[in-house]
SELOBA-117227 format. One record per residue: residue number from 1; x, y negated, z of N, C-alpha, C, CB in turn. Coordinates in nm, 2 decimals. Last residue first. Glycine has a CB too. Layout:
N
 num    nc1    nc2    nc3   cac1   cac2   cac3    cc1    cc2    cc3   cbc1   cbc2   cbc3
 NUM      X      Y      Z      X      Y      Z      X      Y      Z      X      Y      Z
...
***
This chain:
59
 num    nc1    nc2    nc3   cac1   cac2   cac3    cc1    cc2    cc3   cbc1   cbc2   cbc3
  59  10.96   6.54   2.45  11.07   6.46   2.40  11.16   6.54   2.32  11.14   6.39   2.52
  58  10.78   6.76   2.50  10.73   6.63   2.44  10.84   6.55   2.38  10.66   6.55   2.55
  57  10.94   6.95   2.61  10.87   6.99   2.49  10.82   6.86   2.42  10.74   7.07   2.52
  56  11.05   6.83   2.83  11.14   6.88   2.73  11.07   6.91   2.60  11.21   7.00   2.78
  55  10.81   6.78   2.98  10.89   6.67   2.92  10.99   6.71   2.81  10.96   6.59   3.03
  54  10.75   7.05   3.05  10.66   6.97   2.97  10.73   6.85   2.90  10.54   6.91   3.05
  53  10.98   7.11   3.20  10.95   7.18   3.08  10.85   7.11   2.99  10.89   7.32   3.11
  52  10.95   6.93   3.41  11.07   6.92   3.33  11.05   7.00   3.20  11.19   6.99   3.40
  51  10.71   7.01   3.52  10.72   6.88   3.46  10.84   6.87   3.37  10.72   6.77   3.57
  50  10.79   7.27   3.61  10.68   7.26   3.51  10.69   7.12   3.44  10.54   7.28   3.57
  49  10.97   7.20   3.81  11.02   7.27   3.69  10.91   7.26   3.58  11.04   7.42   3.73
  48  10.80   7.07   3.99  10.91   6.99   3.93  10.96   7.06   3.80  11.03   6.98   4.03
  47  10.63   7.28   4.06  10.58   7.16   3.99  10.69   7.08   3.92  10.51   7.07   4.09
  46  10.82   7.44   4.19  10.75   7.49   4.07  10.69   7.38   3.99  10.63   7.59   4.11
  45  10.88   7.27   4.41  10.99   7.32   4.31  10.92   7.36   4.18  11.08   7.43   4.37
  44  10.63   7.25   4.54  10.70   7.13   4.49  10.81   7.17   4.38  10.77   7.06   4.60
  43  10.59   7.52   4.61  10.49   7.45   4.51  10.56   7.33   4.46  10.36   7.42   4.59
  42  10.80   7.56   4.78  10.79   7.64   4.66  10.70   7.57   4.56  10.74   7.78   4.69
  41  10.72   7.38   4.99  10.85   7.36   4.92  10.85   7.44   4.78  10.97   7.41   5.00
  40  10.49   7.50   5.07  10.48   7.37   5.01  10.61   7.34   4.94  10.46   7.26   5.12
  39  10.59   7.74   5.17  10.50   7.74   5.06  10.49   7.61   4.99  10.36   7.79   5.11
  38  10.75   7.64   5.38  10.81   7.71   5.28  10.72   7.72   5.15  10.85   7.86   5.33
  37  10.56   7.53   5.55  10.65   7.44   5.48  10.72   7.51   5.37  10.75   7.38   5.58
  36  10.24   7.70   5.51  10.37   7.68   5.57  10.45   7.58   5.49  10.44   7.81   5.60
  35   9.90   7.59   5.51  10.01   7.65   5.44  10.14   7.61   5.51  10.02   7.61   5.29
  34   9.62   7.69   5.71   9.71   7.59   5.66   9.83   7.66   5.59   9.76   7.50   5.77
  33   9.44   7.85   5.86   9.41   7.81   5.72   9.49   7.69   5.67   9.27   7.77   5.72
  32   9.68   8.06   6.05   9.55   7.99   6.03   9.54   7.93   5.89   9.53   7.87   6.13
  31   9.93   8.16   6.07   9.82   8.25   6.08   9.69   8.19   6.06   9.82   8.31   6.22
  30  10.13   7.97   6.05  10.14   8.09   5.95  10.02   8.18   5.96  10.27   8.16   5.98
  29  10.08   7.80   6.25  10.06   7.75   6.11  10.06   7.86   6.01  10.16   7.64   6.08
  28   9.93   8.02   6.49  10.03   7.92   6.45  10.00   7.88   6.31  10.17   7.99   6.46
  27   9.77   8.14   6.77   9.75   8.10   6.64   9.86   7.99   6.60   9.61   8.04   6.62
  26   9.79   8.23   7.04   9.90   8.26   6.95   9.88   8.22   6.80   9.93   8.40   6.95
  25   9.61   8.16   7.23   9.59   8.29   7.17   9.70   8.32   7.06   9.45   8.30   7.10
  24   9.70   7.90   7.29   9.70   8.00   7.39   9.68   8.14   7.33   9.60   7.98   7.50
  23   9.64   7.75   7.07   9.78   7.78   7.10   9.79   7.89   7.20   9.85   7.65   7.16
  22   9.37   7.74   7.07   9.44   7.79   6.95   9.58   7.83   6.98   9.43   7.69   6.84
  21   9.30   7.62   7.31   9.28   7.76   7.30   9.35   7.82   7.17   9.13   7.79   7.28
  20   9.55   7.39   7.43   9.43   7.42   7.35   9.42   7.57   7.33   9.45   7.35   7.21
  19   9.78   7.33   7.57   9.68   7.41   7.64   9.55   7.43   7.56   9.64   7.34   7.77
  18   9.92   7.16   7.40   9.98   7.29   7.44   9.88   7.38   7.51  10.10   7.27   7.53
  17   9.79   6.92   7.38   9.77   7.02   7.28   9.82   7.16   7.32   9.83   6.97   7.15
  16   9.70   6.83   7.73   9.74   6.80   7.59   9.72   6.92   7.50   9.88   6.76   7.58
  15   9.64   6.82   8.00   9.74   6.92   7.95   9.78   6.90   7.81   9.69   7.05   7.97
  14   9.29   6.76   7.99   9.42   6.75   8.06   9.52   6.85   8.01   9.40   6.77   8.22
  13   9.13   6.63   7.70   9.15   6.73   7.81   9.28   6.71   7.87   9.12   6.87   7.77
  12   9.14   6.45   7.50   9.01   6.47   7.56   9.02   6.57   7.68   8.91   6.52   7.46
  11   9.33   6.20   7.35   9.34   6.32   7.43   9.21   6.34   7.51   9.47   6.31   7.53
  10   9.30   5.96   7.23   9.28   6.08   7.15   9.28   6.21   7.23   9.38   6.09   7.03
   9   9.39   5.77   7.42   9.25   5.78   7.38   9.21   5.90   7.30   9.20   5.66   7.31
   8   9.61   5.83   7.67   9.59   5.85   7.53   9.44   5.86   7.49   9.67   5.98   7.49
   7   9.58   5.81   7.94   9.64   5.69   7.87   9.63   5.71   7.72   9.79   5.68   7.92
   6   9.26   5.92   8.07   9.40   5.94   8.02   9.45   5.82   7.96   9.42   6.07   7.93
   5   9.02   6.05   8.27   9.08   5.92   8.22   9.23   5.95   8.19   9.07   5.81   8.33
   4   8.80   6.32   8.18   8.91   6.26   8.26   8.97   6.14   8.19   9.02   6.36   8.28
   3   8.45   6.29   8.15   8.58   6.31   8.09   8.69   6.25   8.17   8.58   6.25   7.94
   2   8.19   6.24   8.24   8.28   6.32   8.33   8.42   6.35   8.27   8.22   6.45   8.35
   1   7.96   5.99   8.26   8.07   6.04   8.18   8.17   6.11   8.27   8.14   5.92   8.10
***
């Protein structure tokens, strides 16, 4: 087994996440297949408004 010994069992290479290829090429949360916090906030607000409208129609 040639893997380096680290104190973190989830860390498989030296240097941690900052040296992962995704970070070195500049991929960020806004460029990959994840949504940004602004998008999540907008979805939460839209959902809250939709529930309020549904409840207003029912009650």
